[in-house]
N, C-alpha and C positions, 0 to 999 in steps of 0.2 A: 755663784757664777756670775763672771762680767760681764759686760755688753757684747764683748769679742773674747768668749771663754778660751780656756787656755790650751795650751801644747800640743806636741805633734807629733803622730807617729805616721812614717812615710812609706807608701805602698808601690812596690817597681809592679808595672803593668805585665804580671807573667802569663797574662791570656797571651798577649799579642807576644810574648816572646816565645812561647809554645808554638803558637801558629807560625812564625817565622822559622822556628827550626824544623819542623814538619816540612814545610816547603823546601827547607834545604836539603831535609833528608831522604824526601822523595820526590826528586827531578824526574828519573825514570826507573820504571820496576825493573829490576835486572833479574837474568835468567837464574832459573834454580839453582843453587849451587855454584855460583859463578863467583870468581874471588873479584872484591872491587878493583875497578880500572884505576890506576895512577892518577889519571885526570879527576875521577869523581874524589880518590882520597885527598887532592890537593885542594881542591874545590871544597870540601868538606873544613879540611884543616884552617884554610883563607877565612872560610866564613866565620870559623869560630875566634880567629885572630881579631876579625874586623869588628867584632860585638866589644863592647866595654865587659871590664872584668865582672861587673856585677850583674849585667845582663847574660853573662854566659853560664851563671848560676842556672838558669832555667832550660839549659839546655840539655837533652840525654847525653850520656857518658860517651856513646859510640860517636857522636857530633864532633864534640871537642877532641876527643882524640887522647884526651887525659882524665885523670879524674874530676869530678865534678868539681866547680870552686865552690867556696863555700865563706861566709860570713863570720863562721864561727870562733876562729882563732883571733881574730879581731875582737872581736865582742868579748873573750875572755878577760882580754885587758881593759875593756871599755865599760862592763857591766857593775865592776865592784866600784867603782867611783861614782854611780847614780843611785842616790837614795830617795827613800820615801819620805815625804814629809808631812806630819800630823800636826793641827793648832789645836789650842783648845781657847776656849773665849766665853767669860762670865757675862750674860746677858740679864739684865734686870725686866721683868715683866709686869704687867698688873692684868689684873682680871675687871675689864670694864664694867660689868653688870655689878659685882659685890661693891667696886667701888661707888659707883652710882646710887647704891641701896644703903650706903654706910656700913658695910659689912666688914668684919677684920679682913676676910680675902682681898680686901682693894689694898693692902700695903703691898710694895713690891717685893717680888719675890725673885731668887737669883735661877737662872737655867743654864746649864752649860753646852755649848754650841760647838760643835767640831768640824772640821773641815780638812781637805787632804789635798797634797801636791808633790812636787818633785822637786830635787835638787841636784847639784853638780859639786862634786868636792873637787876644787882646784889647786888648792895648798894643802899637800899631806901633813909638812911639817908643823904648821900652824892651824891644822883643822877647818879651814876656812871652805863653805859651802855657798857657791851662787845658786840663787833662785829668785822667782819673782816676787817684786814687793806685795801683790794683791795676794798671793800666797799666805802671807804671814801677817800682813798688815791688821793691826786691832786685836793683836793676838794676846793672850795672857800666859800661854806656855806653847812651846812649839817642842816636840820631837822629833827624832830622827832615827830612821830603821835603814841599816845597811843591808847590803847584798847579802852577808854572813848572817843575818838576822839579829844583830846586835841592836839594841833601842837605845839611843842617847838621847840627853837633855841638852837643848843648843840654847845658846846667848845671841843676842840683837846684837850687830855689828853696826849695821848702817842702813838704810834704805833710801831710794830716789823715786817715788812716784812717778816722776815726770817721764821717765824712762822703763818705769815698772822693773828696776834692778834692786834684789835686797842681796846682803850679804850676813849670813850667820855663821856661827863658830861652834864646831862640838870638840871633844876631848881627844887629842890628838894621838890614837894609838892606833896603830896597824893600819892604816888607812892607804887607800889607793886613789889618785889624782888623776885628772887628765889634762892634758897640754893643751894650751889656747892656740889655734891656728891664725894666722893672719888672715882674718874672713873677707880683706880687701881683694883677695885673689882668687875669691870663689866666684864662678861662672854659671849663668843659667845653662841646666843640663848635668850639671856635675851630681854623680850619686851621692847621697846622703842618706844617714842611718838616725834614727829616733829611739830614745830609749826612757822612758818613764813609768808612771804609775795610774793608768786610766781605771777610773771607778773604784779606786782601793784594791784593785784585783791582785796586784804585786806587780813585780819589773816586767815589762811588755818591750819588745823589740819590733819593728817595723821599719820599711825602707822606699825609697823614693829618689825625687829629683830635686833642683832647685829649679823653679818656675820663673822666678824674679829677683833683683837684687834692689837695693835702695827704693823698696816700696813706702809710699806715705799715702795720705789724704783718707785713713781710717778714722771714722766718728769715734768719739769715746775715749781716745787713747792720746797720749801727750806728743813728746817730741819724737817722730818717727823717722825710722831708716831701716825698714825689716826686710829680712830675705822672707821671700813666700817661697811655698814649697806645696806640694800636692799631698797635703798631709791630711790621714784621718784624724780628727779632732777630737778629743773627749774630755770631759773632766777630770781633773786628777793628773794630768799630763804636764801642766803648767809648771815651769822650771826646772823642765827636764833637757836632758842633751839631746842637741843636732849634734853630730859627727862625720866627718870625711870617712873615705875609705881606708884612711891611715889610722882611723882612731882619734882624732884630735879634733877638739872641740870647736866648731864653727858656728855655735850659736845656741842662746838659750829659747827655747820654747815658749811662745806666751799667749797667742791668740789665733782663734778661728773666726770664719766670719761666715753665717748663714744669712740669707736674708729673712727666710722663714722660721727662724728659730731650732734650737739643736734636735727638736724632734723631727725634722724633716730631712734628716740625716746628713752626711758629709757630702761638700762638693768641691773638695780638692782645692780649698783656700785656707792653708795654713800660715802662721807668720811666727817669726822667731827673732829674737834680737842678736846682732850680730856679736860673734866675739870681742872684734876691736872694741866695740861701745862699751859692753860688759866690764872689759878688763880697765878702761880708763874710769867707768863709775866707781868699781871696786878701789882701784888706787886713790882716787880723791874721797870716798867714805874712809879709808884706812886713815888717808893722812889727816882729813879736816873735820872728818865726820859729817860732811855735806858735800853737793857738788856745788863746784865754784863755776858758774857759765858766763862764757864770754858775751858781749855783745858789740854791735857795731855803733848803737846809739840813732838809730833812725826808725821813724814809721814808714812801712811799705803798706800798699794797698794792691788788688788785683786790677786786672787790665779788662773791664768790662766794655762791650760795645758803645756804651755812652762814652766813657773814660777814655777809648780809642779817638774818638771823634772831637773831643773837646781836647786833646792833646796831639791832633793832626799827627795819631799812630796808624799804623795799618789794621783793618779789624782782626786779623790774623795773628797780631803782635804777642807773643807771649813773654812773662817776666813780671818783675815787682816793681810797681811804678814808685819813686820815694815821694812821701808826702811831707815828710818833716825831718829835719837833720837837727840834732841837740848841739848845742853849743859845747865846744871842747871834746865833743867825742870823736872816736875814729873814724867816722865817717867823715866829719867835719873836716878834720886833720887829713884824711886821703884825698879830699876835694870835691867829694859826693855833694851832691846838689839837688835841692827838691826839684821835681821834673824828669829827673835822670830814671833811665828804666834800668834794672838790674836784670841781666841774662843769665848770667853765670858765675858761680863762687868757686874758686879753687878747679876750676876746669868742669863743675859740675851742673847741669841746666838750671835754671831757676824759672819754674812755669809759674808760680803765684807767689803772694806774700806770705802764705803759710809755708811753703819751700824754703823760701828765706828764712823764716822764723824757726825751722826745722833745723836747718844747717847752723845757725848762730846756738841754739840751746845744746847741740850736739858736741859743738868745739870748746875748747879747754880757754882759760883766761891766759892771756898772751901769744895766743894762735895767730899767725900770718895770715891773711886771707886774701886773695886776688880777685878783685871784683871786674867783671866784665860789664861796659855799659853802653847803652845807647843815648846820645844827648844830642837831640836833634838829626841832624844826619851824619853827625861823628859816631865813630866808635872807638870808645877808649878804655884802658885797662889802668887800674889803681890797686896800689897796695894799701892794707889797713891791719893794724893790731889789735885785737879784740882786748875790750877791758871788763872788769868785771860788772855784772848788771848790778843795778843800783837796788841796796834794799830800801830806798824810800825814793820817792818822787814830788815834786810841786804840782799840785794838781791842774795849778794855772798854766804850765808849763805845756800841759797835755791838751786843755780845753778851757777858755775864758771862763766858761760857768763853773769850773772846779776851783777859782780864784781863791784862795785862803786856806785851801786843805791841802795837808799834809797825807800821802798813803804810803803804807809800810804791807811789807808781806806779810800773810797772816801767820801767828806764831806756830811752832811745830808741834806743839801739844794738842792745838786745835786739828791741825792735818791728822794728826793720829787719830782724831775722833772721827775722820770722815767729809770733814767741814771744808771749803774750800774759797776763795777770794783774796780780798784785800781790804785791809782796815785801816779808815780815817784815824789818824795817830794824833792829830792837831786840825783844829778848824778855828782860824781868827775870828773872834767876836765881830761881827757887822761886816765880816766880807762877803761876798757874792756866793760862796756855797753856803754860809750861815744863815743868809735869808732865803736860801730855798730848801732850809732845814736838816740840811746835814749836821751831824754833832759826832765831836770826838768819841770816837769807841764804838762807831758804826762798823759792820761789817758789809762790804758791798759783795754780792755774788753773781750779779749778772749786771749787765749794760745790755739796754734795750731787749731784754728777754735772752738775750746771749750771755751764756756761762764764761765767767773768769776766774781762772783756777790761781792765776798770781799776777805779780806787775808787769810783767812781759806779755800775756793775754790782754791785761786790763789797757795798757797803751796799745796793743793793736787794736781794740775794738773802738777807740777812739781815734784811730789815726785817718779813719776816713772823714771826721769832722762831721758827724750826724747831725741833722737839722733839727731833731727831737732827743732829748737825753733824759733817758727814764732809767733810774738805779733801783736794784732790788736790793734792800737794806734790814739788815738784822739787828734788833739794838734790844738789848734784855734777851727775854725771849719771846718777842714780836717781830713779826715780818710785816714789811709793808715796801711801797713803792713812792720814789721821790722825782719828780718832775723837775729838771734844772732848767731854770729860767734864764 
């Protein structure tokens, strides 16, 4: 199970609906055998019409005046497109006692490890299934069970750990797919329905509402722009479908939040990846085999009370303070300067450096971005066109203590093993980085005990120019810390 474990089933507050229907049904006790008055009938009809369609399902038939509404017709079209996913992974284990005493049992042994999740068929002709990266990562085999009972072997198409989206392919025979909705139109209060495979029990349907959109700030996850729901979250629902009442896919359920762990029960905080984001990630995975993210080419930092005083800003000022603008970057071309405060991007409010990084990471290369800035007493608006994120960076441009080091992304084969960080591909002999002990091939996983998953995270960690610079380094099979002078 992930730090924020998997996917969502939403539940409408039926008790509240039933309570409301009783209040509407029994305002006055009528005389025995007396026919209902026109006013009472009109009140009942108006009350039923005023309630959302999904809420009317909780009303007795005599209140609605029509047959009881049901989600069943819509779900007959949706459920065939939601699949159960089973993964297999061979794990090598040792017997530590046997190894200590030099016994044959000390040799590595293989053990099969299995896990489960959910997925959504989004292209019936090509057999494409959307799911979560954490459902299938490191799997040696993936099986997909359809709603009609067929079990098919799946092949990997591509995955993006930073958004937790993955695409797999199954044989395209007699499949049913869901249409993807425009998730940008989703509003707080919209009714949604979730379908998934909790605890391996099989296909399960629940319903509820959208609690928030554009949610971010969750620890342990990458780029964030989640749909929040009042979901009952259970292991095995990851990768399942979140649909609107028209049966269109609005999100891929991915995580739940519980500060006391899963044993404490559901507290109504579930999260789903918006369909628009999943669609764009799938498009890039199909076209390039990877996600090519755009970058503004700047470093931002949060506006703390100390920073606000130093920059003569209001203590309540929100935004991302521009700490550095890289030469030739889209930000420099647009006219952004160090000291500017970015308060909005494409009309979306920016409250922190993380919010700005999320926005960059969720937009494709060549996307135009309008930045709203504060520069002293001026309010400015500039246009920037995102460029591809650099695959390698000069350490000296980020921090003088890294002069002489060239840093690159961790190769994909290591990411598939669950590793993270950046690699020092080159370290010039006699350079400042070399004198501090950094060597070519070192993998840097932390900066000042803060995890860095990739180059943008590494750059962001150094954007504040920390007074002390301590790197967590893996070299060969050993781990240690380097204090950069």
